[in-house]
C-alpha positions in Angstrom: 104.8 16.7 44.2 105.8 14.3 41.4 104.5 15.1 38.0 102.9 12.3 35.9 105.2 10.5 33.5 104.0 9.0 30.2 105.9 6.9 27.7 105.7 8.4 24.2 106.8 7.1 20.8 106.5 8.8 17.4 106.3 7.3 13.9 109.6 7.2 11.9 108.3 10.0 9.6 108.0 12.4 12.6 111.4 11.7 14.2 113.1 14.6 12.5 111.0 16.9 14.7 111.8 15.4 18.1 114.8 15.4 20.4 117.2 12.4 19.9 115.9 10.6 23.0 112.5 10.1 21.2 113.9 8.9 17.9 114.3 5.2 18.9 111.6 2.8 18.0 110.9 2.3 21.8 110.3 6.0 22.4 111.1 7.6 25.8 109.6 8.9 29.0 107.9 12.3 29.0 107.1 14.3 32.1 103.8 16.0 31.9 102.0 18.5 34.2 98.9 16.4 34.6 96.6 19.1 33.2 97.8 19.9 29.6 96.4 18.1 26.6 98.1 15.4 24.6 98.2 17.9 21.7 100.3 20.3 23.9 102.6 17.4 24.8 103.2 16.5 21.2 103.8 20.0 20.2 106.2 20.5 23.1 108.4 17.9 21.6 108.5 19.8 18.3 105.9 17.9 16.2 103.5 20.3 14.5 99.9 18.9 14.9 99.5 19.3 11.2 101.8 16.3 10.9 100.3 14.1 13.6 97.9 11.5 12.5 96.2 8.8 14.7 97.0 9.1 18.4 96.8 6.0 20.6 96.9 5.9 24.4 97.3 2.5 25.9 96.2 1.1 22.5 93.0 3.1 22.2 92.3 6.0 19.9 92.3 9.5 21.5 92.1 13.1 20.3 94.5 15.9 20.8 92.3 17.1 23.7 93.0 14.0 25.7 94.7 14.6 29.1 97.4 11.9 29.5 97.6 10.2 32.9 100.6 8.7 34.7 102.0 5.5 33.1 100.1 5.9 29.9 101.8 4.7 26.7 101.2 7.1 23.8 101.9 6.4 20.2 101.8 9.2 17.6 101.4 8.2 14.0 102.1 10.4 10.9 99.3 11.8 8.8 97.8 9.1 6.6 98.4 9.6 2.9 96.7 10.6 0.7 95.3 13.1 3.2 91.8 14.3 2.6 90.9 17.9 3.4 87.1 18.0 4.0 84.8 20.9 3.6 86.3 22.9 0.8 87.9 22.6 -2.7 91.5 21.7 -2.3 93.5 24.9 -2.5 96.9 25.8 -1.3 98.7 28.8 0.2 102.5 28.9 0.2 104.8 31.0 2.3 107.5 33.3 0.9 110.2 30.6 0.8 108.3 28.3 -1.5 108.1 30.2 -4.8 109.4 27.5 -7.0 107.0 25.0 -5.6 104.1 27.4 -6.1 105.0 27.9 -9.8 105.3 24.1 -10.3 101.9 23.4 -8.7 100.4 26.1 -10.9 102.1 24.6 -14.0 100.1 21.4 -13.1 96.9 23.3 -12.8 96.8 23.2 -9.0 95.3 26.3 -7.3 98.3 27.6 -5.3 98.3 31.1 -3.9 101.7 32.5 -3.0 103.0 35.6 -1.3 106.2 36.8 -2.9 106.8 39.2 0.1 107.0 38.2 3.7 103.6 39.4 5.1 104.2 37.8 8.5 102.9 34.7 10.2 99.7 36.2 11.5 98.6 37.5 8.1 99.4 34.1 6.4 97.4 32.2 9.0 94.5 34.6 8.6 94.7 34.2 4.8 94.6 30.4 5.2 91.5 30.7 7.5 89.7 33.3 5.3 90.1 31.5 2.0 90.2 27.9 3.5 93.5 27.1 2.0 96.0 24.5 3.1 99.1 26.4 4.2 102.4 24.8 3.0 105.5 25.8 4.9 108.8 24.6 6.3 108.3 26.9 9.3 107.1 24.8 12.2 106.2 27.9 14.3 103.9 29.1 11.5 102.2 25.7 11.4 101.5 25.9 15.1 99.3 29.0 14.8 95.8 28.2 16.1 94.0 30.4 13.5 95.2 28.2 10.6 92.4 26.5 8.6 94.8 23.6 7.6 98.5 23.3 7.1 101.3 20.9 6.1 105.0 20.8 6.6 107.1 20.6 3.4 109.7 18.0 4.3 112.4 18.8 1.7 114.3 21.9 0.6 114.6 20.6 -3.0 111.9 21.7 -5.4 111.6 18.3 -7.1 111.1 16.5 -3.8 108.8 19.2 -2.5 106.5 18.8 -5.5 106.4 15.0 -5.1 105.7 15.3 -1.4 102.7 17.6 -1.9 101.3 15.5 -4.8 101.7 12.3 -2.9 100.2 13.7 0.3 97.2 15.5 -1.0 96.6 13.9 -4.5 95.3 17.1 -6.0 93.6 17.0 -9.4 96.1 17.8 -12.2 95.2 19.9 -15.2 98.5 21.0 -16.7 98.9 24.3 -18.7 95.7 25.8 -17.3 97.0 28.3 -14.7 99.3 31.3 -14.9 102.5 30.5 -13.1 103.0 34.2 -12.3 99.7 35.0 -10.6 97.6 31.7 -10.3 94.9 33.0 -12.7 93.3 30.8 -15.3 94.6 30.6 -18.8 92.5 30.9 -21.9 93.4 30.3 -25.6 94.3 33.6 -27.2 94.2 34.7 -30.9 97.6 35.9 -32.1 96.0 39.1 -33.4 94.6 39.9 -29.9 98.0 39.6 -28.2 100.5 40.7 -30.8 100.9 44.1 -29.1 102.3 42.2 -26.0 104.8 40.2 -28.0 108.4 40.9 -29.1 109.0 40.9 -32.8 110.9 37.6 -32.7 108.2 35.9 -30.8 105.5 37.2 -33.1 107.3 35.9 -36.1 108.1 32.4 -34.7 105.0 31.3 -32.8 101.3 31.1 -33.6 99.7 29.4 -30.6 99.2 31.4 -27.5 97.3 31.4 -24.2 96.7 34.4 -21.9 95.9 34.8 -18.2 92.5 36.2 -17.6 93.7 38.0 -14.5 97.1 39.5 -15.2 97.0 39.2 -19.0 100.4 37.6 -19.2 100.8 35.8 -22.6 102.2 32.2 -22.9 103.6 30.2 -25.8 105.8 27.2 -26.3 109.1 28.9 -26.2 112.7 27.9 -25.4 111.9 26.7 -21.9 109.0 24.6 -22.9 110.9 21.3 -23.0 112.1 21.7 -19.4 108.6 22.5 -18.2 107.1 19.6 -20.3 109.5 17.3 -18.5 108.2 18.4 -15.1 104.6 18.0 -16.2 105.2 14.6 -17.8 107.0 13.2 -14.7 104.2 14.4 -12.4 101.4 13.0 -14.6 103.2 9.7 -15.1 103.5 9.2 -11.3 100.4 10.8 -10.0 98.0 10.7 -12.9 96.1 13.4 -14.7 92.9 13.4 -12.7 90.8 15.9 -14.6 89.4 15.8 -18.1 
C-alpha cells in the first residue's frame, strides 16, 4: 500500500536542522504514514517544535496536531520574533553548556537559572515545567522532551552571538547590575563596614562602593574587570534598550 506523500518546505532560518534535500526554497517530498501528526513529521526532519512558528497546509493555518493528507503542500515558518511567552514572568533555565550566556544574562538583570553540573535531560525538563522557565539549549534532543514548559534553541556557539540571539528573540526587560552572576540572586547596596570581613586588604583600601547578593552573600565592586563588563552591558542596552526603571 502506498503511503501518502506531502510536499514540505521550511523557512530559511530552520534549514540548518533539516537534510540537504529540504534546504532549497522549493522544499521536497516527504513520505508520511497517514496517521502521524504534522508535528511528528516536522520533528522527524530534525526541526525542534520550539523553533517552528506558523504552519500552513495548502495555504491555510494548521496546528501541530494536524494529520497531513496525500498531496498536501506544507510550509513551516520560524518562530516570530520577538517571541512572547504567555502565562508567567519571563524566566530562563540554561543547560550545563551555556554558563557564559547565563552569567551575561544575569549581568543584564535577566532571571537566568543555570545548572553547572549535568543533571540529565529529564531533570532539566522537569525543572523547566516546575518553575515555568524557558529552557535554553543547543541540544535538539533535550528540546524535544514533551514535559518541557517552553524551550528555545541557541543558534550560535559564540557567547556574544548567543546573547544577541536571546535578547532579540525574547526581548526580556533589562536591569543591569541587579543580579548575582554567580547564583542569580538579587543584589543590594552594601555598607563597606558590613562587608569588610569578606574583602581582601587591597580591595578594602581601594574601593568604597559595594553590592552584595542576598542569597549567596557574594560581594561586588567595580574592580579590574568592570570595564569589560560595562562594555557588554552598554552594547546590549544600546541595541535592545533598558526596559525597566
